[in-house]
N, C-alpha and C positions, 0 to 999 in steps of 0.2 A: 082132589081134584083141583083146589085151590095152588098147592104146590106145583102141578103140571102146566098150568097157566101162566106162572110166574116163570118158569124154567123156558116156555117158548118165548117170552118177550126178551129173555137175556141172548137167545140163541140169533136172534134177529139183527141185535146191534155188532154180533160177532160177524156175521156175514156182512155188514157193512163196512166194519173195519178192513176185512179181507179184500173186498173189493176196491177199496180206496187205496190198498197197498199194491193190487196187481195192475190197476188200469193204467199208471203212469209207465210201467213196463211193456204192459201191451200196445200203449200208443207209441211208444220209441220204436218197438218192433215192427209194428204196420207203417209208420212215417220212414222208418230205414229201409224198407222194402221199396216203398214207393220211390224215395230219395235214390237209392242206389240202382234201381230198375231204371230209372230216367237217365241215370248217368251213363250205365251200360248201352242203353239205346243210343244215346247221344255218340259215344265211342264208336259203336257199329256204323251209325248213319256217317260218320267223320270217315272212316275208312272206307266206304262205299263211295262217298262225293270225291274224297282224294283220288281212289282208284280211277273212277269215271273221268274226272278232268285229266288225271296223267295220261290215260289212254287216248285222249285227244291231243294231248300235247306230243305224243310218240309218232302221231301220224301228220304233224305240222299245223293242226288247226289250234286254236286259242292262244293264238302268238300275243295277243293285247291281254294285259294283266287285268283290266276293267272287265272285260269278257269273261276272264278264267274266273274272277270273284264274283260275278253274277251267277255263272253257271254252278258253283260250289255252293253259293247261297241258296240257289233254287232247290239243290239236291238235298241239302241239310234239312230244309223244311223246318217243322215244329222243335227240331232238337237244337236249332241256333236260337238262342235267348240273349244276343249280347251282341258284342264286338266279334268280327271275322277279319282274317288276316290271311289269304290264300296267296303263296306265293312272295315275290317272284321265283319262277322256277331256274335251278342252276343246270348248267349244263356242262358234259365233259366230252371230250372227243373220245376215239376209239382206244387210243393210248393210256387214257385216265387222266389226262391233262385237262385244266379248267378252260372253259370255252364261253364265248360271249354269246354265242347262236347256238342252234341245234345243229347237230352234224350227225348224219346217217351212220348208224354203227355204234356211236357214242351213248352216252346215257344222258336221262334227266331226273332230277330230284325235284318233288313238289312237297312243301309241308303246307298243312293247313292247321290254323289254331283259333279257334270261336270258345266263346262262354255258353253254358248251357245252363239250365235251371237249377237254382239253388233255393231249396224250401226254406232256410235258415232256423231249420228245428234244433231246440238245444241237444245237445249232446251228440249230434250225427254230422260230424264234419264231412264235407264232400272233398273228393281227391282234388289236388291241386286247385283249391278253391272255385271248382267247378269249370276251370279250363281245360278243354280237351285239346291235344296236339297230335295229329296224325301225320307222319311222312313215309313216302313211299318212292322206290328209284325203279326204273324202268329202260329198257333199250329203246333208242330212237329209231324208227323205221324208215321215216321220211321227213326229211326236213324242209320240203317244199310243198305247202298246202296246193291242193288244185283250186283254180279259179273260182270263187264265190263260195268257198269252203269256210264255215264260221263256227264258232264254238258251240252255238245252241243246237 
């Protein structure tokens, strides 16, 4: 009887040691899932916000870079956790030559760069330091917006 009671006490210490060895790995795994999940959410939000702003540029709306930045900022929502640079858009005419203004039949390219959440958890580097860059190109449909058309 005395021998089995002593054996049970020794097993409890082994379980505590095993727990102490497993918990750090489990925490890295859980926080890694959270960190990378948030980063991929930010990438998807950035793609969506860039696409929305680009669609407005292709029909002649959002010619003002301040309005464009405000639109992208609103679309990003919680994914934006720092600085934001949206544009300025670059234009090409139908032949592919650079253009200072939008030309119907040409193309417009928009690049959006913003910082997203970084938990600063040890051993979990965030890709690109938490900076998300999204670039998209589309065909310009209308270079002159209708009267009263704004970015929002």
